[in-house]
C-alpha positions in Angstrom: -0.1 -0.1 0.0 2.8 2.4 0.9 4.3 2.4 -2.6 1.2 3.7 -4.2 0.7 6.6 -1.9 1.4 10.2 -3.0 1.3 13.4 -1.5 -2.3 14.0 -3.0 -3.4 11.2 -0.8 -2.9 13.4 2.4 -4.0 16.5 0.8 -7.7 16.5 1.8 -7.5 14.8 5.7 -9.7 16.0 7.7 -8.4 18.8 9.6 -5.0 17.8 8.3 -4.2 15.7 10.7 -3.6 11.7 11.2 -3.3 9.2 14.5 -0.7 7.7 15.3 -0.9 4.2 17.4 2.1 2.8 19.4 0.9 0.0 21.7 -1.7 1.6 23.9 -0.6 5.2 23.3 -2.2 7.4 20.3 -0.8 10.7 19.2 -2.7 13.0 17.0 -0.1 14.7 14.4 -0.4 17.4 12.2 0.3 16.6 8.4 3.2 19.1 7.1 3.3 17.7 3.5 5.1 20.5 1.7 7.7 18.8 -0.7 9.4 21.1 -2.9 12.6 20.9 -5.6 15.3 23.0 -6.7 17.1 22.8 -9.7 20.5 23.8 -10.8 22.7 24.5 -13.6 25.8 23.7 -14.7 26.7 26.3 -17.6 30.1 25.0 -18.2 29.3 21.1 -18.1 30.7 19.1 -20.5 29.3 15.9 -18.8 26.6 15.5 -16.3 27.1 13.9 -13.1 25.2 10.7 -12.2 22.3 10.3 -10.3 23.3 9.9 -6.4 24.2 11.5 -3.1 26.7 14.7 -3.5 28.2 17.1 -0.6 27.1 20.6 -1.2 28.6 23.7 0.6 26.1 26.6 1.1 27.4 29.8 2.4 24.8 29.9 5.1 23.7 26.0 5.8 27.3 24.8 5.5 27.9 21.3 4.1 24.9 19.4 2.9 24.8 15.9 1.5 22.0 15.8 -0.9 20.7 13.6 -3.7 20.9 14.7 -6.7 19.3 13.8 -10.2 20.2 15.3 -13.6 17.7 16.4 -15.8 19.7 17.0 -18.8 21.0 19.7 -20.7 18.4 22.6 -21.3 20.2 24.8 -24.1 22.1 26.5 -21.7 23.9 23.7 -19.7 23.3 20.7 -17.7 20.5 21.1 -15.0 20.4 19.1 -12.0 17.0 18.3 -9.4 17.2 17.8 -5.7 13.6 17.2 -4.2 13.2 17.9 -0.2 10.3 15.9 0.9 
């Protein structure tokens, strides 16, 4: 079942909440489903990197290990996508 779920399956939940059952304990949790993606372009690319985890360095966030997917060239360079769930 879980492999067929999408973000849309959680959009119309009553009050945007789910109940977690753990033994006798029950927790009511708010659904915060706001995935987003960023695209990056390498304008000097002669080849693309393979899909996988890469270490990025951000001036504010520091080092980030992020799963990166090559989307292909767009006429301006090689485009990559990073999706955040």
